[in-house]
N, C-alpha and C positions, 0 to 999 in steps of 0.2 A: 489580451489584458486579463490580469488575474482579478477575478470578480469576487465580491463578497456577497453574502445573502442580503437581499433587499426585499422590501414589500412589493415593489412594482418595478417594471422595466425602466431603467434609468434613461434620462434624456441624453442626447449625444454629447452635451457639454457638461452636464452635472455629474457625470460618473467619474470624471478624472480624479483619482485619489490624491490627497495631499499627504506629504510625508509627515510622519511624527518626528519630533525633535531627534536629530541624529545626523548621520553623515549621508549626504545625497549622492545618488549614483550619478546624476547629471553634473553635480558640482565636481565630482572626481574627474569626470571626463573633461570639464572646462579647465581644471587645474593642469591636467596632463597635456592638454593642447598648449597651454602657456609654457609648460616646462619643455615640451618638444621644441617650441620656438626658441627657447633659451639655448638648448643644446645645439640646434642647427646654427643659431646665430653666433654661437661661440666658435663654430668651425668656419662659417662663411664670412662672418663679420658684417652681415646685412642688418640695417636697422629695421625694427618691426614695430608698427603701431605707435600709439602714444603712451602706452603704459610700461612697456618693457624695452630697454635699449641696451645696446652692447657697444663697448668701445675697446678696441684693441690698439694699444700704443706699442709701436716698434721703434724704439729710440736707440739706435746703434751708434755709439761714439767711437770713432777710429782715431787713436792717438797719433800724433805726428812722429815721423821717424826721428831719431833712431830707436826710440823706445818700442818694445814689443807691443803688438796690438792687445787691447783688453778684451776679455771674452764678452760676447754680446749679452745683454740683459734678457731674461726670459720675458716673453710678451705677457702683459697684464690684461686681465679680462674683468670688465666692470659689469656687474649684474644689477639691474634695477629691482632690488628686493621689495621696495615699496610698491612697484608695479605688480609683483607677484601677489602681495597682500590684497591689492585692489581687485586682481583677477579672482582671488578666492572669494572675496566678499560678493562680487558680481555673480559668481557661480552659485554661492549659497542662496542668493535671491532667486536665481533662475531655477534652482533645484525644487522649489515648491511646485513647479509646473509638471514634474514627472516623478515616477517611481518605477522605472523600467529596468528589470534585471538585465535585459540585453545591453543597455547602455553601460551597466556595470561591467559586463563581460568585455565590451569594447575598451573601457577604461583600463581594465587589467592588461589587455593586450598592448595598449599604448604605453602603459607604465613599464612593461617588460622591455619594450623597444627603447624607451628613454634610458632605462638602466644599462642596457647594452651599450648605447652610445656614450654614456657617462664613463663606463668602465674602459672603453676604447680610448678615451682622452687622457688617461693615465695621470690624473691629478691636476690637469690644467683648469678644471672647473673649481671656482672658489667654494669655500665652506658653506656660504649662504645657499648656493644652488644645491649642494649635496643635502643640506638640511631640508630644503623644499621638496626634493625628490623623496626623502625619507618620510616626510609628513604626508605626501600624497600616497605613498604605499600604506601608511598607517590608516589613512582615510579609506582606501580600498578595502583593506582587511576588516575594518570596523563595519563598513556598509555590507560586505558579504556576510559577516556574522549576524548583522541585524536581519537581513533578508532570510537567511537560513533559520534563525531563531523564530521569526514570525511564521515561517512556513511550517516548521516542525511543531511548534507549540500551538499553532492554529489560532493565533490571536485574531479574533474576529469581531465584526460589528455585532451589535445586539441581535437577539433572535428576531427573525422577521416572519411575517405572515404572508402567505400567498393570496393575492387578491385577484379576482377575475377568473375567467375560464381557461386562460392560457398563460403559461409561465415558462420562460427560457432563461437559463443562466448557466454559467460554468464556474467551477471552484477548484482551487488547489487544495487537495485533501490527502496529504501523505499518510494519514492514519486510516484511510478507508471510508466506507459509506455505511450508515446505519439507517434502516427504515423501521419506524416504530409505530405500531397501532394504526396501520393503514388498511382500509378496505377498498379493494380495487385490483386491477391488473397491473403487474409490474414487468417490464421488459428491460433486461440488462444486457448490453452488448459489451463484451470484453475485447478490447482492441489493443494491438501492439503499437499502434500509432498514436494512441491517446496519451497526453501528458496531464490533462486535467479531467475532472469529472464534469460531464455535460448533463444537465438536468432539463428534461422536457416534461411538463405536467399539463394535462388537459382535464378540465372539470375538477380541479383540485383546490377550489376555494376553501379556505380554512386550514389547509396544511401549513405547517411551519417549517422553516429551515434554520439551522444554526450550525456554526463551525467552531468546535471547541477541541483543543488539544490535537488539532490536525484531523479530526473526524467530522465529516459532514453528516448531519442528522436531518432526516426529513420525517416529520411526525404528524400524525393525524388524530382524529377523535374516535376512530373505529367505525364511523358511518359515512365516510367521505365519498365513496364511489369514484375515486380518482383513477385516471389512467396515467401511470408514471413510466417514463422511458429514460434510461440512463445509458451513457457511454462511459466506461471506466477503464483505467490502465490495467494491464495484466497483473500488476503487483497490488492492486487495491483489495484490501480485506472487505468482505461483505457480511453484514449482520442484519438479519431481518427478524423482528420481534413482534409478536402479537398480530400477525398478518392474517387477513381473511381475503382470499382471492387467488388468482393464478400468478405464479412467478416463473418466468422463463429466463434462463441465463445462457446466452449463446457465446461460444468461443472458449478458449482455454485460459483458465485462471491460474496464476502462480501463487495465489493466496488462499487460505482456508475459507470455507463458507459455513456460516452458522445461521440456521433457520429455526425459529420458534413459531409454529403455525397454529392458529386456531382452527381454521378449516380452509381447504383449497388444494391446489396442485402445484408441485414444484418440478420443473424440468431443467436439467443442466447437462451441458456437453461434457466438460472435463474440468476438474478442480484438484488442487493439491491436497485437500482434505475437506470433509463434510460432516457437520453435526446437525441432526434433524430431530426436532421435538414436535410431536403432534398432540395437541391438547384435546381436540374434539374429533375431527375427521379429516383425512387428507390422503393424497396420492403423491408418491415421489418416484421420479424416473431420472436416474443419473447414468450416463454412459460409462464414465471412468473416473475413479478417485485415485489419484497418485499418492495416497497417504492413508490416514485412518478414516474409516467411516463409522459414525456413531448414530444410532437411532434409538429414541426413547418414545414409546407409544403409550399415551395415557388414554386415548380414545380408541378410534378404529382407523386402520391405515392399510394402504396397498403400496408396497415398496418394491421397486425393480432397480437393481444395480448390475451392470454388465461385469465390472471388474473393480477390485479394490485391493489395497495392500493389506489392510487389517479390517476386521469387522467386530464391532461391539454392539450387541443388540439387546434391548430390554423391552419386553412387552408386558405392560401392566393391564392394558385393555385387550383389544383384539386386533390381530394383524395377519396379513398374508404377505410374506416376504420371499423374494426370489433374488439370488445372487449367483452370477455366473462363475466367478473365480475369486478366491481369496488367497493371496500370495504368502501371507504370514499368519499371525495369530488370529484365532476366532474365539470370541467370548459370547455366550448366549445365556440369557436369563429370562425365563418365562414364568412369572407368577400368574399371568392371565391366560389367554387362549391365543395360540399361534399355529399357523401352518407355514413352516420355513423349509424352503428347498434351495440347496446349494449344490452346484455342479461339481466343484473341486476345491479342496483345501490343501494347504501346505503349512506345517508348523503346529504349534500347540493348539489343541481344541479343548475348551472347557464349557460344560453345559450344566446349568442348574434349572431343572424343569419341575416346578412345583405346581404348575397349572395343568391345562389340557391342550390337546392338539397333536401335531406331529412335526418332528424335525427329521428331515431326510438329507443326508450328505452322500452324494452318489459316488464320489471317487476322491483320491488324494491320499496324503500321508499325514496322519495326526501323531505328532511326536512331542508330548504324549497325548493320550486321550483321557480326559477326566470327566465323568458324568455322574450327576446325582439326580435321581428321579424320585419324588415323593408325592406325585400327583397322579393324574390319569393319562398323561401323555406318553407318546412312544418316540424312541430314537432309533433310526436306521442309518448305519454307517457302512457304505459299500467299499471303502478303501482299506488301507493298512493302518491299524492302530498299534502304536508302539507303547509297550508297558501299560495297557489299558487299566484304568481304575474306575470301577463302576459300582454304584450303590443304587439299588432299586427298592424303595420302601413303600411305594404305593401300588396302584393297580396298573401302572404303565409297564411297558416292555422295552428291552434294549436288544438290538441285533447288530452284531459286528461281523463283517464278511471275513476279514483277515487280521492277523495280529502278529507282532514280533515281541520278543522279550518276555517278561514275567507278568502275567495278568493278576489283578486283584479284584475279585468279584464278590459282591455281597447282596443277596436278594432276601428280603424279609417281608415283602408284600405279596399281594395276589398275582402280581405280574411275573415276568421271567426275564432271564438274560440268556441270549444265544451268542456263543462265541465260535466263530469259524476257525479255519486252519491258520 
């Protein structure tokens, strides 16, 4: 069952949702059953129930000789249209008992079968039955649009507060998950089998849940001490803001990850993209990023990434950063202090080093390499720099092992520039 946020675990009977005014999935199913009976009855001629009846008159008059025989009259089919109306009314009443998308899917399948049978009868069904089938199809389409609209728009009940030490709930959240201002440990499992977001919270009294525009938000006061465990689909976007504590993301995510951390540790296996902002202090360990990796360090950080497509690093505080391989563009800006070690790059490399520390790129091909140093830091590039453009105006130094093309070097500070073969 698709659950909505609530303050406490619902009782077995009270949680059954009531449809908002509109077209009921159960009503559509009931209508299609009645229509199916109509179609079969028109073929077989069997009477069905008290509300829908069929009468097939076959009155063949054979004129006496010597006159030629008259052609037989086409059989007439009587449909109890009033019975159809009563069936619809009854289905509308029963529809208040359910809001199940699976029943809608069954109704759509039955509608398709009824339409096929109608087409096979080649006009023998009267206009009233055709109109009834068309109305049923319109009801199915309207109900489908309503469910999709509610799912995408995230029309939700009002924001709810988690009460007690234990909370279990599941949500349909096509817009992803957002954790805001929570202090505590968060464990997120990315599952290819998950269709909904499953939430398990221990010691989370005071946390609040809301579902808006398809995004599930779990928010706290920043001093909660909660233990949050989530199971999310592979396509779920994840946004974590103002967090203090450890965050672990297990599995391969097909959606980008956005983390704004006050302090703590982030561990992730694999994601399609990652943006990390550390305000105070934190550690980040990501095995693989199948897209852009962005890091903004305002405090102090220790960052380890095995592999990423692109890297965009900005250190305003102090950071120790290690990246195994960058397959495309690399952008580094250090107005603070940083020790950055990269094993291999490929693609354009741009460095703005106004602070202090060391940037070491062991191997790869930088096409081009553009570097500006006006602080006390040093840049060591052990690969091939294509058309290197280097400006050193501070006390730092630049060393390039190999180059191709035409270099452009400008040194005006106390440091120096070394360009290899």
